[in-house]
Biopython code that builds the backbone (N, CA, C, O; Angstrom):
import numpy as np
from Bio.PDB.StructureBuilder import StructureBuilder

atoms = [
    (1, "MET", "N", (0.849, -1.177, 0.000)),
    (1, "MET", "CA", (0.000, 0.000, 0.000)),
    (1, "MET", "C", (0.887, 1.229, 0.000)),
    (1, "MET", "O", (1.797, 1.349, 0.820)),
    (2, "ARG", "N", (0.623, 2.132, -0.913)),
    (2, "ARG", "CA", (1.434, 3.349, -1.021)),
    (2, "ARG", "C", (1.184, 4.268, 0.174)),
    (2, "ARG", "O", (0.039, 4.536, 0.539)),
    (3, "ALA", "N", (2.258, 4.738, 0.766)),
    (3, "ALA", "CA", (2.164, 5.581, 1.957)),
    (3, "ALA", "C", (1.425, 6.889, 1.678)),
    (3, "ALA", "O", (0.764, 7.416, 2.572)),
    (4, "GLY", "N", (1.521, 7.420, 0.467)),
    (4, "GLY", "CA", (0.865, 8.683, 0.141)),
    (4, "GLY", "C", (-0.648, 8.623, 0.228)),
    (4, "GLY", "O", (-1.299, 9.651, 0.414)),
    (5, "LEU", "N", (-1.213, 7.432, 0.095)),
    (5, "LEU", "CA", (-2.667, 7.281, 0.200)),
    (5, "LEU", "C", (-3.142, 7.284, 1.650)),
    (5, "LEU", "O", (-4.310, 7.560, 1.926)),
    (6, "LEU", "N", (-2.246, 6.982, 2.559)),
    (6, "LEU", "CA", (-2.594, 6.920, 3.984)),
    (6, "LEU", "C", (-2.450, 8.314, 4.590)),
    (6, "LEU", "O", (-1.449, 8.625, 5.236)),
    (7, "ASN", "N", (-3.453, 9.134, 4.373)),
    (7, "ASN", "CA", (-3.344, 10.538, 4.767)),
    (7, "ASN", "C", (-4.353, 10.972, 5.822)),
    (7, "ASN", "O", (-4.522, 12.169, 6.058)),
    (8, "ARG", "N", (-5.019, 10.027, 6.452)),
    (8, "ARG", "CA", (-5.984, 10.337, 7.519)),
    (8, "ARG", "C", (-5.641, 9.494, 8.744)),
    (8, "ARG", "O", (-5.219, 8.343, 8.629)),
    (9, "ARG", "N", (-5.830, 10.089, 9.907)),
    (9, "ARG", "CA", (-5.534, 9.392, 11.163)),
    (9, "ARG", "C", (-6.847, 8.854, 11.724)),
    (9, "ARG", "O", (-7.814, 9.602, 11.871)),
    (10, "ILE", "N", (-6.884, 7.553, 12.040)),
    (10, "ILE", "CA", (-8.066, 6.959, 12.656)),
    (10, "ILE", "C", (-7.658, 6.257, 13.934)),
    (10, "ILE", "O", (-6.479, 6.012, 14.187)),
    (11, "GLN", "N", (-8.660, 5.941, 14.727)),
    (11, "GLN", "CA", (-8.451, 5.242, 15.988)),
    (11, "GLN", "C", (-9.240, 3.938, 15.922)),
    (11, "GLN", "O", (-10.404, 3.936, 15.519)),
    (12, "LEU", "N", (-8.617, 2.840, 16.312)),
    (12, "LEU", "CA", (-9.299, 1.567, 16.428)),
    (12, "LEU", "C", (-9.636, 1.354, 17.892)),
    (12, "LEU", "O", (-8.775, 1.489, 18.762)),
    (13, "THR", "N", (-10.900, 1.018, 18.161)),
    (13, "THR", "CA", (-11.325, 0.844, 19.546)),
    (13, "THR", "C", (-11.951, -0.530, 19.730)),
    (13, "THR", "O", (-12.456, -1.131, 18.782)),
    (14, "ARG", "N", (-11.908, -1.011, 20.956)),
    (14, "ARG", "CA", (-12.467, -2.318, 21.304)),
    (14, "ARG", "C", (-13.267, -2.183, 22.599)),
    (14, "ARG", "O", (-12.873, -1.471, 23.522)),
    (15, "ARG", "N", (-14.386, -2.876, 22.641)),
    (15, "ARG", "CA", (-15.251, -2.833, 23.826)),
    (15, "ARG", "C", (-14.708, -3.784, 24.883)),
    (15, "ARG", "O", (-14.418, -4.950, 24.612)),
    (16, "ILE", "N", (-14.581, -3.255, 26.091)),
    (16, "ILE", "CA", (-14.191, -4.089, 27.225)),
    (16, "ILE", "C", (-15.293, -3.984, 28.269)),
    (16, "ILE", "O", (-15.956, -2.955, 28.397)),
    (17, "GLU", "N", (-15.467, -5.035, 28.988)),
    (17, "GLU", "CA", (-16.477, -5.068, 30.050)),
    (17, "GLU", "C", (-15.796, -4.817, 31.387)),
    (17, "GLU", "O", (-14.786, -5.441, 31.715)),
    (18, "LYS", "N", (-16.364, -3.897, 32.145)),
    (18, "LYS", "CA", (-15.863, -3.597, 33.478)),
    (18, "LYS", "C", (-17.016, -3.721, 34.442)),
    (18, "LYS", "O", (-18.177, -3.599, 34.052)),
    (19, "ARG", "N", (-16.707, -3.961, 35.686)),
    (19, "ARG", "CA", (-17.733, -4.053, 36.718)),
    (19, "ARG", "C", (-17.716, -2.769, 37.546)),
    (19, "ARG", "O", (-16.681, -2.364, 38.075)),
    (20, "ASP", "N", (-18.877, -2.146, 37.644)),
    (20, "ASP", "CA", (-19.030, -0.937, 38.460)),
    (20, "ASP", "C", (-18.876, -1.332, 39.925)),
    (20, "ASP", "O", (-19.612, -2.185, 40.421)),
    (21, "GLN", "N", (-17.917, -0.712, 40.620)),
    (21, "GLN", "CA", (-17.639, -1.054, 42.016)),
    (21, "GLN", "C", (-18.813, -0.748, 42.939)),
    (21, "GLN", "O", (-19.049, -1.463, 43.912)),
    (22, "ALA", "N", (-19.542, 0.313, 42.628)),
    (22, "ALA", "CA", (-20.643, 0.721, 43.509)),
    (22, "ALA", "C", (-21.864, -0.174, 43.349)),
    (22, "ALA", "O", (-22.480, -0.559, 44.343)),
    (23, "THR", "N", (-22.222, -0.511, 42.111)),
    (23, "THR", "CA", (-23.469, -1.249, 41.875)),
    (23, "THR", "C", (-23.249, -2.713, 41.521)),
    (23, "THR", "O", (-24.187, -3.507, 41.598)),
    (24, "GLY", "N", (-22.036, -3.089, 41.137)),
    (24, "GLY", "CA", (-21.773, -4.453, 40.725)),
    (24, "GLY", "C", (-22.244, -4.749, 39.303)),
    (24, "GLY", "O", (-22.162, -5.885, 38.834)),
    (25, "GLU", "N", (-22.732, -3.723, 38.631)),
    (25, "GLU", "CA", (-23.258, -3.879, 37.272)),
    (25, "GLU", "C", (-22.107, -3.919, 36.268)),
    (25, "GLU", "O", (-21.105, -3.221, 36.424)),
    (26, "ASP", "N", (-22.271, -4.754, 35.227)),
    (26, "ASP", "CA", (-21.286, -4.787, 34.152)),
    (26, "ASP", "C", (-21.508, -3.591, 33.232)),
    (26, "ASP", "O", (-22.631, -3.313, 32.812)),
    (27, "ILE", "N", (-20.421, -2.892, 32.927)),
    (27, "ILE", "CA", (-20.485, -1.702, 32.077)),
    (27, "ILE", "C", (-19.512, -1.895, 30.925)),
    (27, "ILE", "O", (-18.342, -2.222, 31.129)),
    (28, "GLY", "N", (-20.008, -1.690, 29.719)),
    (28, "GLY", "CA", (-19.143, -1.772, 28.547)),
    (28, "GLY", "C", (-18.533, -0.417, 28.248)),
    (28, "GLY", "O", (-19.197, 0.614, 28.355)),
    (29, "GLU", "N", (-17.264, -0.426, 27.873)),
    (29, "GLU", "CA", (-16.560, 0.821, 27.575)),
    (29, "GLU", "C", (-15.698, 0.596, 26.327)),
    (29, "GLU", "O", (-15.050, -0.443, 26.196)),
    (30, "TRP", "N", (-15.695, 1.573, 25.413)),
    (30, "TRP", "CA", (-14.882, 1.493, 24.206)),
    (30, "TRP", "C", (-13.527, 2.108, 24.498)),
    (30, "TRP", "O", (-13.430, 3.279, 24.867)),
    (31, "VAL", "N", (-12.486, 1.313, 24.332)),
    (31, "VAL", "CA", (-11.125, 1.714, 24.666)),
    (31, "VAL", "C", (-10.266, 1.677, 23.401)),
    (31, "VAL", "O", (-10.264, 0.677, 22.683)),
    (32, "PRO", "N", (-9.532, 2.768, 23.123)),
    (32, "PRO", "CA", (-8.650, 2.750, 21.950)),
    (32, "PRO", "C", (-7.489, 1.781, 22.149)),
    (32, "PRO", "O", (-6.899, 1.715, 23.227)),
    (33, "TYR", "N", (-7.169, 1.028, 21.091)),
    (33, "TYR", "CA", (-6.004, 0.156, 21.160)),
    (33, "TYR", "C", (-4.985, 0.458, 20.069)),
    (33, "TYR", "O", (-3.881, -0.085, 20.090)),
    (34, "ALA", "N", (-5.341, 1.318, 19.114)),
    (34, "ALA", "CA", (-4.368, 1.686, 18.078)),
    (34, "ALA", "C", (-4.787, 2.988, 17.407)),
    (34, "ALA", "O", (-5.975, 3.238, 17.202)),
    (35, "HIS", "N", (-3.810, 3.809, 17.071)),
    (35, "HIS", "CA", (-3.984, 4.985, 16.215)),
    (35, "HIS", "C", (-3.176, 4.691, 14.960)),
    (35, "HIS", "O", (-1.967, 4.470, 15.037)),
    (36, "VAL", "N", (-3.838, 4.687, 13.799)),
    (36, "VAL", "CA", (-3.163, 4.292, 12.563)),
    (36, "VAL", "C", (-3.491, 5.275, 11.449)),
    (36, "VAL", "O", (-4.483, 6.002, 11.500)),
    (37, "TRP", "N", (-2.616, 5.273, 10.430)),
    (37, "TRP", "CA", (-2.867, 6.063, 9.236)),
    (37, "TRP", "C", (-3.769, 5.253, 8.315)),
    (37, "TRP", "O", (-3.641, 4.032, 8.219)),
    (38, "ALA", "N", (-4.686, 5.947, 7.635)),
    (38, "ALA", "CA", (-5.657, 5.264, 6.783)),
    (38, "ALA", "C", (-5.941, 6.057, 5.521)),
    (38, "ALA", "O", (-5.732, 7.268, 5.454)),
    (39, "GLN", "N", (-6.416, 5.343, 4.544)),
    (39, "GLN", "CA", (-7.011, 5.962, 3.358)),
    (39, "GLN", "C", (-8.522, 5.881, 3.576)),
    (39, "GLN", "O", (-9.049, 4.815, 3.896)),
    (40, "VAL", "N", (-9.209, 6.993, 3.404)),
    (40, "VAL", "CA", (-10.659, 7.022, 3.573)),
    (40, "VAL", "C", (-11.282, 7.065, 2.188)),
    (40, "VAL", "O", (-10.983, 7.948, 1.384)),
    (41, "VAL", "N", (-12.152, 6.097, 1.921)),
    (41, "VAL", "CA", (-12.856, 6.030, 0.650)),
    (41, "VAL", "C", (-14.296, 6.449, 0.922)),
    (41, "VAL", "O", (-15.031, 5.758, 1.627)),
    (42, "TYR", "N", (-14.688, 7.583, 0.358)),
    (42, "TYR", "CA", (-16.036, 8.092, 0.577)),
    (42, "TYR", "C", (-16.991, 7.440, -0.413)),
    (42, "TYR", "O", (-16.700, 7.370, -1.607)),
    (43, "LEU", "N", (-18.115, 6.970, 0.073)),
    (43, "LEU", "CA", (-19.106, 6.308, -0.759)),
    (43, "LEU", "C", (-20.363, 7.147, -0.829)),
    (43, "LEU", "O", (-20.718, 7.821, 0.138)),
    (44, "SER", "N", (-21.033, 7.111, -1.955)),
    (44, "SER", "CA", (-22.290, 7.841, -2.080)),
    (44, "SER", "C", (-23.449, 6.876, -1.879)),
    (44, "SER", "O", (-23.347, 5.705, -2.246)),
    (45, "GLY", "N", (-24.518, 7.337, -1.317)),
    (45, "GLY", "CA", (-25.688, 6.496, -1.091)),
    (45, "GLY", "C", (-25.479, 5.521, 0.044)),
    (45, "GLY", "O", (-24.521, 5.635, 0.808)),
    (46, "ARG", "N", (-26.369, 4.573, 0.149)),
    (46, "ARG", "CA", (-26.316, 3.586, 1.221)),
    (46, "ARG", "C", (-25.844, 2.226, 0.733)),
    (46, "ARG", "O", (-25.996, 1.230, 1.440)),
    (47, "GLU", "N", (-25.272, 2.169, -0.465)),
    (47, "GLU", "CA", (-24.770, 0.909, -0.979)),
    (47, "GLU", "C", (-23.323, 1.068, -1.425)),
    (47, "GLU", "O", (-22.896, 2.148, -1.832)),
    (48, "ALA", "N", (-22.595, -0.007, -1.340)),
    (48, "ALA", "CA", (-21.231, -0.038, -1.861)),
    (48, "ALA", "C", (-21.078, -1.301, -2.678)),
    (48, "ALA", "O", (-21.656, -2.338, -2.353)),
    (49, "HIS", "N", (-20.305, -1.211, -3.726)),
    (49, "HIS", "CA", (-20.030, -2.390, -4.537)),
    (49, "HIS", "C", (-18.628, -2.860, -4.209)),
    (49, "HIS", "O", (-17.641, -2.214, -4.560)),
    (50, "VAL", "N", (-18.556, -3.979, -3.540)),
    (50, "VAL", "CA", (-17.274, -4.531, -3.121)),
    (50, "VAL", "C", (-17.158, -5.913, -3.748)),
    (50, "VAL", "O", (-17.993, -6.782, -3.497)),
    (51, "ALA", "N", (-16.135, -6.119, -4.554)),
    (51, "ALA", "CA", (-15.881, -7.399, -5.222)),
    (51, "ALA", "C", (-17.129, -7.877, -5.954)),
    (51, "ALA", "O", (-17.534, -9.032, -5.823)),
    (52, "ASP", "N", (-17.734, -6.978, -6.725)),
    (52, "ASP", "CA", (-18.929, -7.284, -7.518)),
    (52, "ASP", "C", (-20.133, -7.701, -6.681)),
    (52, "ASP", "O", (-21.047, -8.354, -7.186)),
    (53, "GLN", "N", (-20.137, -7.330, -5.415)),
    (53, "GLN", "CA", (-21.283, -7.603, -4.555)),
    (53, "GLN", "C", (-21.804, -6.281, -4.024)),
    (53, "GLN", "O", (-21.030, -5.363, -3.751)),
    (54, "THR", "N", (-23.116, -6.187, -3.878)),
    (54, "THR", "CA", (-23.697, -4.994, -3.285)),
    (54, "THR", "C", (-23.763, -5.195, -1.782)),
    (54, "THR", "O", (-24.333, -6.177, -1.308)),
    (55, "VAL", "N", (-23.183, -4.270, -1.032)),
    (55, "VAL", "CA", (-23.177, -4.350, 0.419)),
    (55, "VAL", "C", (-24.031, -3.211, 0.949)),
    (55, "VAL", "O", (-23.684, -2.041, 0.792)),
    (56, "GLU", "N", (-25.133, -3.551, 1.569)),
    (56, "GLU", "CA", (-26.052, -2.543, 2.091)),
    (56, "GLU", "C", (-25.481, -1.895, 3.355)),
    (56, "GLU", "O", (-24.835, -2.561, 4.165)),
    (57, "GLY", "N", (-25.720, -0.617, 3.513)),
    (57, "GLY", "CA", (-25.419, 0.076, 4.754)),
    (57, "GLY", "C", (-23.980, 0.507, 4.943)),
    (57, "GLY", "O", (-23.632, 0.970, 6.029)),
    (58, "VAL", "N", (-23.135, 0.379, 3.951)),
    (58, "VAL", "CA", (-21.741, 0.801, 4.085)),
    (58, "VAL", "C", (-21.655, 2.296, 3.823)),
    (58, "VAL", "O", (-22.056, 2.769, 2.759)),
    (59, "ASP", "N", (-21.128, 3.046, 4.800)),
    (59, "ASP", "CA", (-20.974, 4.489, 4.665)),
    (59, "ASP", "C", (-19.557, 4.882, 4.254)),
    (59, "ASP", "O", (-19.362, 5.783, 3.438)),
    (60, "GLN", "N", (-18.580, 4.199, 4.828)),
    (60, "GLN", "CA", (-17.174, 4.535, 4.621)),
    (60, "GLN", "C", (-16.373, 3.256, 4.472)),
    (60, "GLN", "O", (-16.732, 2.206, 5.005)),
    (61, "VAL", "N", (-15.296, 3.367, 3.747)),
    (61, "VAL", "CA", (-14.312, 2.290, 3.692)),
    (61, "VAL", "C", (-12.989, 2.897, 4.145)),
    (61, "VAL", "O", (-12.550, 3.923, 3.625)),
    (62, "PHE", "N", (-12.366, 2.248, 5.117)),
    (62, "PHE", "CA", (-11.069, 2.671, 5.620)),
    (62, "PHE", "C", (-10.060, 1.599, 5.227)),
    (62, "PHE", "O", (-10.268, 0.416, 5.497)),
    (63, "ARG", "N", (-8.971, 2.011, 4.592)),
    (63, "ARG", "CA", (-7.890, 1.089, 4.246)),
    (63, "ARG", "C", (-6.679, 1.443, 5.092)),
    (63, "ARG", "O", (-6.229, 2.588, 5.119)),
    (64, "ILE", "N", (-6.163, 0.437, 5.778)),
    (64, "ILE", "CA", (-5.018, 0.625, 6.670)),
    (64, "ILE", "C", (-3.959, -0.420, 6.327)),
    (64, "ILE", "O", (-4.241, -1.410, 5.652)),
    (65, "ARG", "N", (-2.741, -0.183, 6.801)),
    (65, "ARG", "CA", (-1.712, -1.211, 6.659)),
    (65, "ARG", "C", (-2.173, -2.456, 7.406)),
    (65, "ARG", "O", (-2.873, -2.369, 8.415)),
    (66, "TRP", "N", (-1.772, -3.609, 6.897)),
    (66, "TRP", "CA", (-2.192, -4.861, 7.519)),
    (66, "TRP", "C", (-1.713, -4.913, 8.958)),
    (66, "TRP", "O", (-0.574, -4.558, 9.260)),
    (67, "ARG", "N", (-2.589, -5.357, 9.835)),
    (67, "ARG", "CA", (-2.218, -5.569, 11.231)),
    (67, "ARG", "C", (-3.035, -6.723, 11.774)),
    (67, "ARG", "O", (-4.197, -6.915, 11.413)),
    (68, "ARG", "N", (-2.418, -7.465, 12.625)),
    (68, "ARG", "CA", (-3.050, -8.618, 13.242)),
    (68, "ARG", "C", (-4.050, -8.163, 14.305)),
    (68, "ARG", "O", (-3.819, -7.178, 15.006)),
    (69, "GLY", "N", (-5.161, -8.890, 14.415)),
    (69, "GLY", "CA", (-6.055, -8.699, 15.544)),
    (69, "GLY", "C", (-7.233, -7.771, 15.342)),
    (69, "GLY", "O", (-8.024, -7.603, 16.270)),
    (70, "VAL", "N", (-7.394, -7.155, 14.179)),
    (70, "VAL", "CA", (-8.563, -6.303, 13.940)),
    (70, "VAL", "C", (-9.743, -7.230, 13.642)),
    (70, "VAL", "O", (-9.667, -8.085, 12.760)),
    (71, "VAL", "N", (-10.834, -7.046, 14.392)),
    (71, "VAL", "CA", (-12.001, -7.926, 14.251)),
    (71, "VAL", "C", (-13.254, -7.097, 13.978)),
    (71, "VAL", "O", (-13.270, -5.882, 14.174)),
    (72, "ALA", "N", (-14.295, -7.777, 13.526)),
    (72, "ALA", "CA", (-15.542, -7.104, 13.162)),
    (72, "ALA", "C", (-16.224, -6.441, 14.356)),
    (72, "ALA", "O", (-17.028, -5.527, 14.170)),
    (73, "GLN", "N", (-15.927, -6.875, 15.553)),
    (73, "GLN", "CA", (-16.563, -6.285, 16.737)),
    (73, "GLN", "C", (-15.912, -4.960, 17.154)),
    (73, "GLN", "O", (-16.428, -4.267, 18.031)),
    (74, "ASP", "N", (-14.798, -4.614, 16.538)),
    (74, "ASP", "CA", (-14.120, -3.355, 16.845)),
    (74, "ASP", "C", (-14.864, -2.190, 16.201)),
    (74, "ASP", "O", (-15.796, -2.386, 15.420)),
    (75, "ARG", "N", (-14.443, -0.989, 16.536)),
    (75, "ARG", "CA", (-14.969, 0.232, 15.929)),
    (75, "ARG", "C", (-13.815, 1.085, 15.419)),
    (75, "ARG", "O", (-12.679, 0.990, 15.882)),
    (76, "VAL", "N", (-14.158, 1.918, 14.450)),
    (76, "VAL", "CA", (-13.237, 2.924, 13.939)),
    (76, "VAL", "C", (-13.770, 4.278, 14.398)),
    (76, "VAL", "O", (-14.968, 4.542, 14.304)),
    (77, "VAL", "N", (-12.887, 5.128, 14.891)),
    (77, "VAL", "CA", (-13.269, 6.497, 15.217)),
    (77, "VAL", "C", (-12.489, 7.411, 14.276)),
    (77, "VAL", "O", (-11.259, 7.382, 14.224)),
    (78, "TYR", "N", (-13.243, 8.225, 13.533)),
    (78, "TYR", "CA", (-12.634, 9.134, 12.554)),
    (78, "TYR", "C", (-13.336, 10.472, 12.659)),
    (78, "TYR", "O", (-14.561, 10.551, 12.568)),
    (79, "GLU", "N", (-12.557, 11.522, 12.849)),
    (79, "GLU", "CA", (-13.063, 12.883, 13.004)),
    (79, "GLU", "C", (-14.166, 12.959, 14.062)),
    (79, "GLU", "O", (-15.181, 13.632, 13.878)),
    (80, "GLY", "N", (-13.944, 12.256, 15.172)),
    (80, "GLY", "CA", (-14.863, 12.316, 16.297)),
    (80, "GLY", "C", (-16.125, 11.483, 16.146)),
    (80, "GLY", "O", (-16.992, 11.525, 17.019)),
    (81, "ARG", "N", (-16.248, 10.738, 15.079)),
    (81, "ARG", "CA", (-17.447, 9.932, 14.850)),
    (81, "ARG", "C", (-17.081, 8.452, 14.860)),
    (81, "ARG", "O", (-16.050, 8.054, 14.318)),
    (82, "ALA", "N", (-17.938, 7.641, 15.483)),
    (82, "ALA", "CA", (-17.695, 6.205, 15.583)),
    (82, "ALA", "C", (-18.348, 5.475, 14.416)),
    (82, "ALA", "O", (-19.447, 5.817, 13.979)),
    (83, "TYR", "N", (-17.643, 4.462, 13.924)),
    (83, "TYR", "CA", (-18.126, 3.630, 12.821)),
    (83, "TYR", "C", (-18.010, 2.169, 13.222)),
    (83, "TYR", "O", (-16.962, 1.728, 13.692)),
    (84, "ASP", "N", (-19.097, 1.416, 13.033)),
    (84, "ASP", "CA", (-19.059, -0.029, 13.255)),
    (84, "ASP", "C", (-18.487, -0.706, 12.013)),
    (84, "ASP", "O", (-18.795, -0.316, 10.887)),
    (85, "ILE", "N", (-17.657, -1.717, 12.228)),
    (85, "ILE", "CA", (-17.111, -2.490, 11.116)),
    (85, "ILE", "C", (-18.160, -3.517, 10.705)),
    (85, "ILE", "O", (-18.697, -4.242, 11.543)),
    (86, "ILE", "N", (-18.445, -3.572, 9.408)),
    (86, "ILE", "CA", (-19.421, -4.518, 8.877)),
    (86, "ILE", "C", (-18.678, -5.714, 8.309)),
    (86, "ILE", "O", (-17.869, -5.564, 7.394)),
    (87, "GLY", "N", (-18.938, -6.876, 8.830)),
    (87, "GLY", "CA", (-18.283, -8.083, 8.333)),
    (87, "GLY", "C", (-16.824, -8.147, 8.750)),
    (87, "GLY", "O", (-16.349, -7.331, 9.539)),
    (88, "LEU", "N", (-16.134, -9.118, 8.211)),
    (88, "LEU", "CA", (-14.722, -9.301, 8.539)),
    (88, "LEU", "C", (-13.860, -8.302, 7.786)),
    (88, "LEU", "O", (-14.153, -7.987, 6.633)),
    (89, "PRO", "N", (-12.800, -7.797, 8.416)),
    (89, "PRO", "CA", (-11.854, -6.964, 7.680)),
    (89, "PRO", "C", (-11.271, -7.762, 6.518)),
    (89, "PRO", "O", (-10.898, -8.923, 6.686)),
    (90, "GLN", "N", (-11.194, -7.149, 5.349)),
    (90, "GLN", "CA", (-10.716, -7.826, 4.147)),
    (90, "GLN", "C", (-9.225, -7.572, 3.952)),
    (90, "GLN", "O", (-8.775, -6.426, 3.956)),
    (91, "GLU", "N", (-8.469, -8.649, 3.783)),
    (91, "GLU", "CA", (-7.034, -8.533, 3.532)),
    (91, "GLU", "C", (-6.819, -8.156, 2.072)),
    (91, "GLU", "O", (-7.399, -8.774, 1.179)),
    (92, "LEU", "N", (-6.001, -7.160, 1.828)),
    (92, "LEU", "CA", (-5.646, -6.741, 0.477)),
    (92, "LEU", "C", (-4.210, -7.137, 0.230)),
    (92, "LEU", "O", (-3.334, -6.873, 1.053)),
    (93, "GLY", "N", (-3.966, -7.778, -0.914)),
    (93, "GLY", "CA", (-2.616, -8.236, -1.209)),
    (93, "GLY", "C", (-2.224, -9.346, -0.251)),
    (93, "GLY", "O", (-3.080, -9.989, 0.356)),
    (94, "ASN", "N", (-0.945, -9.562, -0.124)),
    (94, "ASN", "CA", (-0.429, -10.570, 0.787)),
    (94, "ASN", "C", (-0.007, -9.891, 2.077)),
    (94, "ASN", "O", (1.168, -9.590, 2.288)),
    (95, "ARG", "N", (-1.002, -9.654, 2.945)),
    (95, "ARG", "CA", (-0.790, -8.949, 4.210)),
    (95, "ARG", "C", (-0.226, -7.548, 4.001)),
    (95, "ARG", "O", (0.593, -7.069, 4.785)),
    (96, "GLU", "N", (-0.676, -6.904, 2.934)),
    (96, "GLU", "CA", (-0.245, -5.531, 2.676)),
    (96, "GLU", "C", (-1.157, -4.528, 3.367)),
    (96, "GLU", "O", (-0.693, -3.535, 3.926)),
    (97, "ALA", "N", (-2.461, -4.796, 3.324)),
    (97, "ALA", "CA", (-3.422, -3.830, 3.860)),
    (97, "ALA", "C", (-4.684, -4.549, 4.305)),
    (97, "ALA", "O", (-4.917, -5.709, 3.964)),
    (98, "LEU", "N", (-5.493, -3.831, 5.078)),
    (98, "LEU", "CA", (-6.826, -4.286, 5.469)),
    (98, "LEU", "C", (-7.828, -3.261, 4.983)),
    (98, "LEU", "O", (-7.570, -2.058, 5.020)),
    (99, "GLU", "N", (-8.966, -3.742, 4.530)),
    (99, "GLU", "CA", (-10.067, -2.863, 4.159)),
    (99, "GLU", "C", (-11.178, -3.068, 5.171)),
    (99, "GLU", "O", (-11.661, -4.183, 5.369)),
    (100, "LEU", "N", (-11.577, -1.973, 5.811)),
    (100, "LEU", "CA", (-12.627, -2.009, 6.826)),
    (100, "LEU", "C", (-13.853, -1.311, 6.273)),
    (100, "LEU", "O", (-13.858, -0.090, 6.117)),
    (101, "ARG", "N", (-14.893, -2.076, 5.973)),
    (101, "ARG", "CA", (-16.157, -1.495, 5.511)),
    (101, "ARG", "C", (-16.963, -1.147, 6.750)),
    (101, "ARG", "O", (-17.170, -1.987, 7.627)),
    (102, "CYS", "N", (-17.414, 0.099, 6.815)),
    (102, "CYS", "CA", (-18.011, 0.589, 8.050)),
    (102, "CYS", "C", (-19.315, 1.335, 7.806)),
    (102, "CYS", "O", (-19.573, 1.845, 6.716)),
    (103, "THR", "N", (-20.125, 1.382, 8.856)),
    (103, "THR", "CA", (-21.329, 2.197, 8.850)),
    (103, "THR", "C", (-21.270, 3.126, 10.063)),
    (103, "THR", "O", (-20.823, 2.732, 11.140)),
    (104, "ALA", "N", (-21.719, 4.336, 9.874)),
    (104, "ALA", "CA", (-21.676, 5.336, 10.947)),
    (104, "ALA", "C", (-22.640, 4.949, 12.059)),
    (104, "ALA", "O", (-23.750, 4.485, 11.796)),
    (105, "ARG", "N", (-22.217, 5.140, 13.285)),
    (105, "ARG", "CA", (-23.062, 4.892, 14.453)),
    (105, "ARG", "C", (-23.993, 6.062, 14.645)),
    (105, "ARG", "O", (-23.610, 7.215, 14.447)),
    (106, "ALA", "N", (-25.213, 5.762, 15.031)),
    (106, "ALA", "CA", (-26.123, 6.816, 15.441)),
    (106, "ALA", "C", (-25.572, 7.420, 16.726)),
    (106, "ALA", "O", (-24.976, 6.714, 17.540)),
    (107, "GLU", "N", (-25.764, 8.681, 16.906)),
    (107, "GLU", "CA", (-25.261, 9.321, 18.117)),
    (107, "GLU", "C", (-25.880, 8.668, 19.339)),
    (107, "GLU", "O", (-27.103, 8.618, 19.478)),
    (108, "ASP", "N", (-25.009, 8.157, 20.242)),
    (108, "ASP", "CA", (-25.477, 7.483, 21.470)),
    (108, "ASP", "C", (-25.996, 8.476, 22.466)),
    (108, "ASP", "O", (-26.430, 8.092, 23.552)),
]
sb = StructureBuilder()
sb.init_structure("model")
sb.init_model(0)
sb.init_chain("A")
sb.init_seg("    ")
for serial, (resi, resn, name, xyz) in enumerate(atoms, 1):
    if name == "N":
        sb.init_residue(resn, " ", resi, " ")
    sb.init_atom(name, np.array(xyz, "f"), 0.0, 1.0, " ", f" {name:<3s}", serial, name[0])
structure = sb.get_structure()
């Protein structure tokens, strides 16, 4: 992946479960585990064509250098907005890059 295309900074976050000391209730919290450079591919409409397939609900595609451990349950944070990863991250090339197809989260 050409470095010149990686011109946006994103944050990868993962949900961890913690127990509230006062109430004993389990609380989920999104914790950043990586800040990486990415290429942001802007899509129009609510559909994306990926590998000749129509994928409903994809808002953004983020391409990052390949890294181990990125899973579909993670989130991407870009410009203060959270994005859920749709499906498995797609490997591009031979461990050259990952493509993360994402949909914007509704404001919590």
